[in-house]
C-alpha positions in Angstrom: 53.1 16.8 -84.2 52.6 21.2 -84.0 55.2 23.4 -85.0 56.4 25.6 -81.7 54.6 28.6 -81.5 56.3 32.1 -81.3 54.7 35.4 -80.2 56.0 36.8 -83.8 53.6 33.8 -85.7 50.8 35.2 -83.9 51.2 38.6 -84.8 51.7 37.2 -88.1 48.6 35.3 -88.8 46.4 37.8 -90.3 49.1 38.0 -93.0 49.9 34.2 -93.2 45.7 34.4 -93.5 45.4 36.3 -96.6 48.2 34.8 -98.5 46.6 31.3 -98.0 42.8 33.1 -98.5 45.1 34.3 -102.4 45.8 30.9 -103.2 42.0 29.7 -102.4 40.9 32.4 -105.2 43.9 31.2 -107.3 42.4 27.2 -107.1 38.9 29.1 -107.9 40.4 31.2 -110.9 41.9 27.6 -112.6 40.4 26.3 -115.4 39.9 23.0 -114.0 38.1 24.2 -110.8 34.2 24.9 -111.9 34.2 20.8 -113.1 36.2 20.2 -110.3 33.9 21.6 -108.1 30.8 20.1 -109.3 32.3 16.3 -109.4 34.1 17.8 -105.5 37.2 15.8 -107.0 40.1 16.0 -108.8 43.9 17.7 -107.7 42.6 21.5 -108.1 39.6 20.8 -105.9 41.6 18.4 -103.3 44.4 21.7 -103.1 41.1 24.7 -103.0 39.5 22.3 -100.2 42.3 21.6 -98.4 43.5 25.6 -98.2 39.7 26.7 -97.7 39.8 24.3 -94.5 43.1 25.7 -93.3 41.4 29.3 -94.0 38.8 28.5 -91.7 41.0 27.2 -89.0 42.4 30.7 -89.3 38.7 32.3 -89.1 38.7 30.3 -86.2 41.6 31.7 -84.3 41.3 35.4 -84.8 37.7 35.5 -84.9 37.2 33.5 -81.9 34.8 31.0 -83.3 35.0 27.3 -82.8 37.5 25.3 -85.2 36.4 23.4 -88.7 36.5 19.7 -88.2 39.9 18.4 -89.8 41.9 15.7 -89.1 44.4 17.7 -87.8 42.9 18.8 -85.5 39.7 16.2 -84.7 40.6 14.5 -81.7 42.9 17.0 -80.3 41.4 20.1 -80.3 37.8 20.6 -79.0 34.9 22.1 -81.2 34.5 25.3 -78.8 36.0 28.9 -79.4 39.3 29.2 -78.8 39.3 31.4 -75.7 37.6 28.6 -74.2 40.6 26.3 -75.2 44.0 25.6 -72.8 46.6 27.5 -73.7 48.2 23.8 -75.2 44.9 23.4 -77.4 45.2 26.9 -78.6 49.3 26.5 -79.7 48.5 23.0 -81.5 45.6 24.9 -83.6 47.7 27.9 -84.1 50.3 25.8 -84.9 48.1 23.2 -87.4 46.9 26.3 -89.2 50.4 27.5 -89.7 51.3 23.9 -90.7 49.2 23.8 -93.1 50.4 26.6 -95.0 53.9 25.7 -94.7 52.6 22.1 -96.8 
């Protein structure tokens, strides 16, 4: 289920992306991150990975590049630039990215 996407949300995407990127950096600064990153497991690594994939979704939307493969977009959003998607697919991608930040 995707969130309704209003034009005000679309206008705020750069700010939402920046807040998510600050979260990615905070996870990277956490004392447990280096060892969890090496092991590719643990709570901090999992949250960092989720936020990093969310950031890649924002970059796709803002830079018009194909979205990353995530469970949220798999089978519902094609692996093409947002400009090549239908309006419904673009709205779903934006709704998924914003929804991930709400989580």
